N, C-alpha and C positions, 0 to 999 in steps of 0.2 A: 909295463908292469910297474917299474920304478916311478914313472911319471904319474901313474894312477895313485900310488901310495902318497906321493907328495901333495897331489890335489886333495886327497882325503884328509891328510894332516892339516892342510891350510883351512879346509872347511870346518874341521873341529875347532881349530884355534879361533877362527872368525866367530863361530857360534858361542864359544866361551867368552870372547870379548863383548859380543852383543849382550849376553846374559849379565855380564858384569856391569855394563853401562845401564841396563834396565834396572838392575839392583840398586846402583848408585842413584839413579833418577828417582826410584821409589823411596829410597832413604831420604833424599833431599825434600821430596814432596811431603813426607811424613814427619819431618823434623818438628820438634815442639819447643826448641830453644835456640836462640842465636844471639850473638853479641857483636856489634860493630863499634869498635873504638876508632871512629873515623870510617870513611867509605872508600872503596875502589870500584872501578868499572865492573859491573856484574853483581855487586852487593845488592843493589836495588834496581828495579825496572823503572825508568824515568819516562815521562811523557810531558807534552807541553813545553813550557820554558825551563823545566827542571834539568839539572845536569850535575854530575859529580866532578868537582874541581880537583885538580892534581894535588897530591900530597905536598906539604911544605913544612919540613922540620918535624914531622910526626909520622906515626905508622899508617895513617889514612888521611884522606882528604875530606872536604866538606860536601854535604848534600845541599846544593842550592836549589830551592824550589822556584823562586822568582828572582829576577835581577831588577835593574832600575828602569824597566820598561812598563809603561802604563797599559792597563786593560789586558793583562795576561794572567794565566794560572799555570801551575806546575804540579805534577804528582811524582811521588817516589814511594813505590810499594815493594814489599818483599816479593821476590819473583815467583815463589811457589804458593799456591792456595792452601789454606788451612781449614780444618773443620772445627767449628766452635760448638758443635752439639754431638753428644754421644750417638754413634751410629745405630745402636740397638734400642736405646731408651728414648732418644730425642731430648734428653735433659741438657741444659747448657753446661759447658766446661768452664772452669775458672781460668783466668789468664792474668798475667802481670807484665807490666812494661814500664820502662823508664827511659827518658831521652833528654838530651840537652839541646836547647834551641837558642837562637838569637834573631831578633828582627831589627834591621838597620834601615831606618827611613832615608830616602834620598835627601829630603829637606826636613828640618826639625818640626815645622808646622804643617807638613803634608805627608801622608803616609798611606800605605796599602791597607788591605782589609783584614789581614791576619792569617793564621795558620791553624790547621786542624789535624788531629790524629783520627784516623778513620778505619772502619771495617766496611769494605765495599765489595760488590760482586765481580768487579773487573778492575784491572790496573788503569784502564783508560777512562772509566766513568763516562760512558757516552751521554751526550746531551748537556754536560756540565758547562757552566758559564762563569766568567771571571767576575771581579768586583765583589759585591756583597754576597754572592752565592758561593764564594770560597772555592770554586772549582769542583764542587760536589753536587750542586743542585742547579735548577733553572727556574724560570718564572712559573712553570706549571706544577712543579713538585716541591717547591721550597717551603710551602706552608703545611706540608704533610698530606696533601691531597692525593699523592700517588703512592706507589709501592716501590720506592727506590732501593730498599733493602740496605740502607746505609745507617750505621750508628757512628757518631762522631763526638769527640771532645773538642770544642772550638776554643781557640785563644784569639778572641775577636778584638780588633783595635778600632772599630767604627761602630757608632750607635745607630742602629736602624730601627725606626719606629714600627715599620712593617712587621718586624719579627719580635717586637716587645723587648728589645735589648735593655738591660739595666743601666748601662753606660757605655762609654767608648773604650773601656779597658777591662774586659771581663772574661771569665771562663764559664762555659756552659756545656750541658750534656744534651745532645741532639739525637732524636730517633726519627728517621725518615722525613726530616724537615729541619728548618733553621729556627723555628720557634722553640727555644730551649725548654726542656722539661724542668730544668733547674739551672740557675745561673747566679753568679755573684761577682762583685768586683775583684780584680786580681790582687792577691796578697797571700800572707801566710801567718799562722799562729806561732809566735816566737816565745819560747819558754825563757823568761828573763831570770828565773831562779830566785826571785825575791818573794815578798809576801803577796804581791799582786798576781803570782802565778804566770799566766800567759797574757800576752798582748798581741794585737793584730797589727801587722806591718803591711802597708800598701806596697805594691810592686807595679812598675811600668813595663808593659810588654814591649813598648817602643824605645826602651832605654838603651838598646844596642848591647847591654851587658848580658852574658849568657844566663839563662834560667834553666833549672832542672824540673822536670815534671814526672810524677809517678802516677800511674793509673792501675788500680786493682779492681778486678771483677771476681766476685764470689759466686760460683754457679749454684751453690746450695741455697743462698738467700737472695740471689739475683740482685745483689747490691753492687753498684758501680761507684767508686770513690776516686777523686782526683785531688792530688796534693801538688803544690808549687812552692818553690823557694829559690833564692839566688844560688847559682851553681857554686858548689864548694862549701855551703853551709849544711849543717846536719839536717836530715829529713825531719820535717815537723811531725809531731805525733797526732795532730788533729787534721783531718782532711779539709780542704777548702770548700769542696762541693761534692754532693753525693746524691744518688737517685736509684730507685729500684728499676731495673731494665731486664725484662725476661727475654733472653736471646732465643729461647725455644719457641716463642710465639711468632715465628716467621719474620723476625726483625732482621735476620741475616740469612744469606744463601747457604746452601750446603757447602759449596766451595767458595770461601771468602778470602779476599786479599786484605792484608793489614799494612798500613803505611801512613803517608802524610800527603796533605794537599795545602796549597796556599794560593792567594790571589791578590792582584792589584787592580785598582779602579782608575779613577781620574788622576790619582797620585800613586807614587810607587815606593815600595820598600823591597829590600833584599831579605828573603826569608831563608834562614839556614838551619839545618839539623847537624850538630857536631858529632853526636854519638847516640847509639840506640841499642838497647837490649830487650829481649822479649822471651816470655815463657808461657806455654799453653799447657793446661792440664794440672794445675796445682803448684803451690810454692811461689816464692817471689822471683822476679827476674834477676839475673846476676847484676851485681853492682858495676858501675862504670868507673874505670880509672881515669879521672878527669885530667891527670897530668899527661896522658897519652892522646888527648883529643886535640884536633887542630885549632888554631887561633881564628878569631872572628876578624874578617877584613874590615878596614876602615870604611866609613860612609862613602858610597859611590859619588856623592855630591861634593865630597871634599877634594881639595887640590892643593898641591904644594907650589904651584906656579905662582910667581909674583905678578901682580897686575901691570899692564903696560904703563910706561912713564907718562904717556899722553893722557891717561885717566887720573893720575894722581892729583893734578891741580883742580879739575872740576870736583872731584870727590872731596878734596880738602875744603874747598869753598862751600860745598854743600853741607859738610859736617859743621863748619864754622857757623853757617847761617842757622842750622838747626840748634846749635848750642846757644847762640844769641837769642833765638826765639824761645827756647826753653827757659833761659834765665829771665827773660822779660816776662814770660807767662808766670814763672814762679813768684816774681816780685809782685805782679798784679794779684796773683792768687793769695799771697800772704796778706796783702792789704785788704782784700775782700774778706778773707777769713777772719781778720781781726774785727771787722764790722759786725759780722754775724756770730761772733763767738758766744755772746750772751744767749742768742736764740737757740743755738745748737749745743749749749753746754751740757755735758753728760756727767753722771755720777760714776766715779771709779775709785775704788780703794786699793790699797797695796795688795790685799789678799786676792784681788781679781786678776792680777797680772799673770798668774799661772793659767788662767782661762782665756787669755788674750786672743788666740786663734778663733775662738767661738763668738767673739764680740763683733757686731756689725754696727757701724757708726750711725748715730741718729740722723746725721746729715744725709747719708746715703738712703736711709729708709724714708726720710722726708721727700726726697726726690722720687724715689720708687713709687710712692703712693700718691703722687701729685698733691703733696701737702696734707696727707691724711684726709682726703676728700671722698675717695671711692669706697664707701662702706658696703660690705657684703654680708655682714652679720652683726648681731649684738646679743649679749647675755648678761648674766649677773655679775661678771667680773670685768666687763669692758666691751669694746667694739673690735671687730675684725675688718681689715681693709685689704683690698686687692692691690697688688703692686708688681712692678717689673724692675728688677735690679738693673741699674743703668750700665754697669760694667760688663755684665754677662748676658743680659737680656732674659734672665730667668724669671718666670712668673712665680710670685710668692704670695702667701697669705700672712698678713702682719697683725698679730693680736696685741692690743695695748691693755695691760692689766694694772690697776692701781694697787700699790702696796704701801699702806700708811704705817705699817709696823716693820721694824728691822728684824724681828724675831723669825728665825728660820730662813732668812734670805740667803745667807752664805751656803747653807746646805742645799737649798733649792738651786742656786746657780751651779753648784758642784754637780748636781744630778743633770742639769741641762747640758753641761759640758760632756758628761759621760754618755748620755743618751743621744747626743748629736753624732756619736760614733756608730750608732746602729745603722746597718746597711742591709736592707732586704726589699725586694720588689713589691712586697705587700705591706710595707710600713710607710706611712707618710714621714718624709724626712724632716727632722727638726734641724734647721740650718744654723741657728745661732740666736743671740739675744742682745739687748741693749738696756741700760738703765739711765733714766733721766728724770729729774725733778719729781720723785715720788711715783714714777711709772716704771713698770717692767714690760719691755717690748719683746715678744717672741716671734720668730720668723720660721715659717713652715713652707714646704712645697705647696703650690696651689693646685687644687683639684677642681677642674671646671664643671664637673657634674654634681657637685655638692655632696650632701650626706645621703646615706641609704634611706633613712627614715622619711626624707622628703618624697622619695619614689614609692615607698611602701604605703604611706598614709595619705599623700596628696597627689603625688605625681607632678611632673612638669606641666601637664595639661590634665585638669581634673576629669575631662571627658574621655581621655585616652585609656586604653587597656593597661592593666598593671604589668609589672615586670614578669617576663616569661619564667617558667620553672627552670629552663636551661640556664638562663642568666643568673637566677637566684642561686642555683646549685654551684655555678662557677664562683660567685661572690663568697659563698660559704667556704669553698675550698681555698680561696685566696686568703681569707681571714684566718683560717685554721693554719695555713702554712706560715703566715706572719707571726701568729701566737706561738707556734712551735719554735720558731727562731728565737723569740723572746725568752722562752723557758729553757732551751737547750743549746741554741746555736751561738750564743755570745759568751764573752769571758766571764760575765756574771749572770745570775738569774734575774730576769726582769718580770715582776708581777704587775700587770697592767691595772687591775682593780676597777676598771669601769668599761667593760665590754658591752656594747649595745649598738643598735642600728644607727643612732645619732652620732656615734664615734667611728663609724665606718664610712670613709669617703670614696668617691668614684672618680677615676681619672677620665681622660678623653675617650678611652676605649671601654669604659664601664667596668674596669678591673677594680676589685675591692682592695682598699688599703686601710689598715688599722691606724687610728690617729689618737691624738690627745693623750700625752703621757704626763699630764699635770698631776695625776694622782698615783703614778707608778712608783714602785719600790724596788730597790736593788739589794741583792745579797749574794754572797759567794756560793758557787756550786758545792753542795754538801754541807752548807752552813745552815744556821737557824735564823729564819726571818724574825725581825724584831716586832714586838707588840706595838701597835699604833692605834690611833683613833679609827673607829669603823667609819669608812666613807664609801660612797658609791651611789648607785641608783636603786631604789626599792624595787624588788622583783628580780634583781640580778645579784644580790648579796647572799653568799652562802650562809646557811644558818649557824655553822660552827664558829663564825667570826664573832658572834655575840659572847661566846664563852672564852675563846682564846685571844681574840684581838689580833691574830697573826694572819696577814694576807699571804697565801701560798699559791703555788701553781694549781693546786686542786680547787681553790676558791675561784681562780680564773676559769677553770674548766666548767664549774657550776654556771658562771655567767655566760660562757659560750653556749652551754646547753639552752639557757633561756633565750639567747640570741638566735639559735637555730630554729627554735619553735616560733619565735617572733617573725623570722623571714618566711618560714613555710606557711604560717597561718595568717600573716598580715595583720597581726594584732599585738598590742603591747603586752608585756609580761603580766602586769597587774592593771586592771581597769578600775579607776577610782570613781568615775561618774558614769552611771548607767541609767538607762530608762527603766520605768516600771515593767515594761513589756519584755525586757531582756532577762530571761530566767537562766542564762548560762552562768557557770561559775566565774567569779572575778579573777581567778588565777588561771594562767594559760596552761600550766602543767595539769591542773585538774580537768580543764576542758578537753585536752588531748587524751587524758586517761579515760574519760567518759566514752569518747568515741572508740578507743581501743577495746574497752570492755564490751562494747556493743558490736564489735567485729567490723567497725567502719572507721578505722583510724585515719584513712586518707581523706575522709569527708571533713576533717578539721582544717583542711587547707584553706588558703585565701581564695575566695571565689573569683577574684580578679585575675588569677593566673590563667584561666581559660581551660579548655579541654585538652590541649596538646601537652600532656604531662607523662613523664616516665613514672608510672605508679609504683614500681618496685623501688626506684631511687627515692621518691617522696616518702614512702613508708619507712625506708631505712633511715632517712634524715629525722623523721618524727620520733622513731624509737630511740635513735642515738641521742637526740635532744633530751628525751626523758631520762636516759641513762646518765648523761652528763649532769642532769638536774637532780640526781639522787641526793636525798638529805644526808646520807652517810658518805663522808668523803672517801672512805676506803673502798666504796663500791663504784666510784667514778673512774673512768679510764684516764690515762695520761693523754696529753695532746699528741704525742707520737702515735699512740694507738688510734686516736680519733682521725688523724691524717691518713693513716693506712686504710682505715675502714672507708673513709670518704673517697679515697682513690681506688677502692676495689682491690687493694693488696692484702686485705685481711677481712675475715667475716666478723660481723657484729656479735658480741656476746649474747648468749641466750638470756632472755628476761621475760617475765610474764607481767601483765598489768596488775594482777592481784598482789604480786610480790612488791612492786613499787608502791601500789596504793596503800598497803599495810605499813610500809616503811614511813610514808608521809604521815599517816595517821599517828604512828608512834611518836614521831618527832613533833607533831603539832601539840601534843599534850605533855611533852617532857618539860622539865624545868628550864633547860637551856632555850628551848624554842619559845616558851612563854616570855622569857626575858627578852628574846630577840624581837618578837612582834610588839612588845611594849615600848621599844625605843623609838625616838623621833628621828626620822631621816628626811632629807630633802627629796622632792620628787625627781630631781635630776642633779647631777654634779655641777651643772652649768659650766663645763669645761670643754664644750664642743669646739674643735679646732677651726672649722670653716662653716659653721652653721649659717644658713642664709636667711633665717627669720629671727626676729627678736623674741626672746623668752623672758617672761617676768620672773622676778625673784623677790621673796619676802624675807631674805636672810639679812641679818645685821652685818655691819662691816667686820665685826670680830668673827662671825661665823664664816664669812667669805675667806678671810685670811686663814682660818683653821683648815678649811677644805684645800686651800691652795698650797699650804706649807705643811700639812699633816704628814 
């Protein structure tokens, strides 16, 4: 009997213990917040080359995702899965995380492929590959062709053309593939406290110095924001990169793991995570106490061992020979430079010293363009040449502009220096400038497929079919994203003032890039744009400019509306020379309105598009183009609204053709509009960056300078 009671008591105790363990396991699995000030074994589940290093002088050790081994990857995930969607409603939950990382290359000039924070369906990520796939994807699903259920923020240290990377040091937002939805070079907005407000500071992911990353996701707005800064500096108030990502649309699995992945390719880096905090369900993740985090190890390629004595003599002789060779070359170079000084003499005044980093020597440009022989375009302000910078191998377009007047030159060079800091994948990069003997030389990125108007109106082959609607739609979205960055994404507002197909260039992959900032104007966010001379291209100039003389973001939206109609209809905004048999309206807005009133708005499209057209998308673009072209600036949407509508993240505002038609009629007979149409404007601004055909100009030299420096 006594034995029976003991057995019964033990059974009860065992059942209680099992219940307690199950309860604890359930609590761990349902945890919505954790903080790792350093790591210990069991903090994260590691696979591949990843490991938790033993603590050294701190409360926790390092999570090392990769070491100095080539062609490997490593994962470190929180051991319990989390649910990122509300179980009853399916709506996404907000989450917040911050972590400190460091990337230590084995050699300064050769490094791995980077690190990513990821939401994944398993801790092992089956089928993942090292190298450029970051240990998260493989050749079959890296371009978004599969359903990998992976959302990641990549901190990429290699530029891969296959994925459309912006450079070799960027942060991007990835959904089910490595072609980032949005990406930008790594850096942060630093508040300098002065009149200038904020300035952008570049950061190197491969600098071995610890960086802190904050990632915030708002479930209500589906907005994902990423912020980066050096560890120990205050958190920047402006995110580096952001994007709408709806986690409720099958982008993540019901049970999702959260953690890190990193990979090496032909070269190696050690990828470390020093500390990590995470919160799911609202509110910010807890702050990390950086003083408690472990230290970053020194480069694995470094060594304190002294070289053998047998190597000292050969090395010394080699260094001596190199020094002698360099000295000899320097003497020869100086003598050669003196001979050619007159030929390559540049103009440079004291005030230009502050813009020194943006100057490119005339000698270098002379070599790059084969002595300015390879002409690829010409316009009213000079010629454009193709070139290859000898030091970097970068293809460039070099525009040589005559400037016979000194008026406005200093202001123009100042704006060149400012706008050369613009960084966006849908903007043609202005690389620098040079001044020499009455010439201003501007250097841009080279776009091998020329300007969009060539493909809209002539095509590379006149007998070939026109651009498909899918490609035209992608180009419209590219230009809209670039224009939104100019209006809201930089430290100042940039008003382009000359948006049209001729100023949209196409890279090797036919991605659209907005170019030609020769007429652009800058002013501070919240500030008042200054009154200037009305410039631009007839048909793209907002009617209110004739009254106010102030170029604003709204006037850019008007031009973008005309550009949207131009791309969809394959016709210029205003037709000046028409045949007697052509009874269509001379204005593109009126033409599209006529088709809309007749219930056939999509018939206004370019017939060269063909039959394979998304009719709903085409109709939305045409109506949105009309809305952006509204004569009343208060009725036009902002570029942020335009981008959301084009991306399908927001519906287009309701508008009827009668409403827009009556508004146009009202403005046509108003005093302001009469004044506007009576003014004399050039048919084109003649500032196309890489135009590939010569355009005639009847402007005088004074008119050209007015357009260039207005």
